[in-house]
C-alpha positions in Angstrom: 125.3 206.4 52.5 123.4 207.2 55.3 120.5 205.7 53.6 123.1 202.5 52.7 123.9 201.3 56.0 120.0 201.9 57.4 119.4 199.7 53.9 122.1 197.1 55.2 120.3 197.2 58.9 116.6 196.2 57.8 117.9 193.6 54.9 120.0 192.4 58.7 117.1 192.7 60.8 114.4 190.6 58.3 117.4 188.0 57.4 117.2 187.0 61.4 112.9 187.9 62.3 112.0 186.0 59.1 112.9 183.1 60.0 111.2 182.9 64.0 107.9 184.7 62.3 108.2 180.9 59.7 108.4 179.1 63.2 104.7 179.6 64.1 103.3 178.5 60.6 104.0 175.0 60.3 103.2 174.1 56.2 100.6 171.0 56.7 101.5 167.5 57.8 101.5 165.4 54.0 100.0 162.4 54.8 102.0 159.2 53.9 100.8 155.9 52.1 102.0 152.7 52.2 101.1 149.1 51.3 100.8 146.9 54.2 103.5 144.0 53.9 101.3 140.9 52.5 99.0 142.2 51.2 98.3 139.7 47.4 96.3 141.0 44.8 93.3 141.7 44.2 93.4 142.8 48.1 94.8 145.5 48.4 96.0 146.8 52.6 97.8 150.1 52.9 99.3 151.9 56.1 98.1 156.3 56.0 99.8 157.6 59.0 98.6 160.9 59.6 99.5 163.3 62.2 98.9 161.4 66.0 95.9 162.8 67.4 94.6 164.3 64.6 90.6 163.5 63.9 90.3 161.6 60.3 87.3 161.8 58.3 86.6 159.5 56.4 88.5 159.5 53.5 88.3 159.1 49.4 90.2 156.7 48.3 90.7 156.2 44.1 92.7 153.9 42.2 93.9 154.5 38.5 91.4 157.5 39.4 88.5 155.0 40.2 86.8 155.4 44.0 88.2 151.7 45.3 84.9 150.2 46.4 84.1 147.8 49.6 86.5 150.5 51.6 87.3 149.5 55.3 89.6 151.7 57.8 90.8 150.8 61.6 92.7 152.4 63.4 94.9 149.8 64.7 97.3 152.2 67.3 93.9 154.5 67.5 93.5 158.3 66.4 96.1 159.1 68.9 98.4 157.6 67.5 97.8 158.6 63.6 97.9 155.7 62.3 95.2 153.3 60.3 94.7 150.3 57.9 93.2 150.8 54.5 92.5 147.5 53.0 89.5 147.2 49.9 89.6 144.7 47.1 91.3 145.9 43.5 88.8 145.7 39.5 92.0 146.0 37.6 92.9 144.0 35.4 96.4 141.8 35.1 100.0 143.9 34.1 98.3 147.5 34.2 100.1 150.6 36.9 97.9 151.6 39.7 98.5 154.8 41.4 96.6 154.5 44.7 95.6 158.2 45.8 94.2 159.0 49.5 92.3 162.4 49.4 91.6 163.9 53.4 89.8 166.0 54.2 92.3 169.8 55.3 95.3 167.3 54.4 97.0 167.2 50.6 96.4 164.1 49.1 99.3 160.6 50.2 100.0 158.7 46.9 101.3 156.0 46.0 102.1 152.8 43.4 102.3 149.1 41.9 101.6 147.3 39.3 98.6 144.2 38.7 100.9 140.7 38.2 100.4 139.1 35.7 98.0 136.2 35.8 99.9 132.4 35.4 97.7 129.6 33.2 100.6 127.5 33.3 99.8 123.8 35.3 101.0 122.9 38.6 103.7 120.4 38.0 102.0 118.0 40.5 99.1 117.7 37.9 98.0 114.1 37.7 94.7 112.4 35.5 93.4 109.4 37.5 92.0 107.3 36.4 88.3 107.9 37.4 88.8 111.1 36.5 88.2 109.5 33.1 84.4 111.3 31.4 85.0 106.8 29.6 84.6 104.9 32.8 81.8 107.6 34.1 80.5 106.7 31.1 80.7 102.8 32.0 79.6 103.2 35.7 75.9 105.1 34.1 76.0 101.7 31.9 75.9 100.1 34.4 74.1 101.5 37.0 70.9 101.1 35.1 71.3 98.6 33.6 71.1 97.1 37.3 68.3 99.0 37.4 66.5 97.0 34.5 68.1 93.4 35.7 66.2 94.3 38.7 62.7 95.5 37.1 63.0 92.7 34.9 64.2 90.2 37.8 61.2 91.3 39.9 58.1 91.2 36.6 59.3 87.7 36.1 58.9 86.7 39.3 55.6 87.9 39.9 53.1 85.8 37.1 
């Protein structure tokens, strides 16, 4: 019976002490990667949120597992706020689900997804063909200019004698 009372007391005491010990061990906060409003494909812009005052080395950004090209990073709030703007140009084809992943040393990876838009092949409603755009008008103008040049040369040679 005495061992049972000691076991219960140890169990209750460990239940009180364990949360207090866990408070000192904060897990590494996960960075947050969100698409910035107004970002138009193929130019992509994201907000990367790190813990405040965290020094950020150059992140490694991938799109569907491939490293992105022409990566630009700016810090509108500075490192004190932990907010960074990341932009790049996507090389993905139309209608593909893209997984964007930012890997920063000392932090877990931050990921987000989007789908590339379809290409619109329809002509606009206000498309009108003007008479000057006709290939026949172009040919007529070329022939007329050549005829005028020939007339000028022939007239010049005719008055010479």
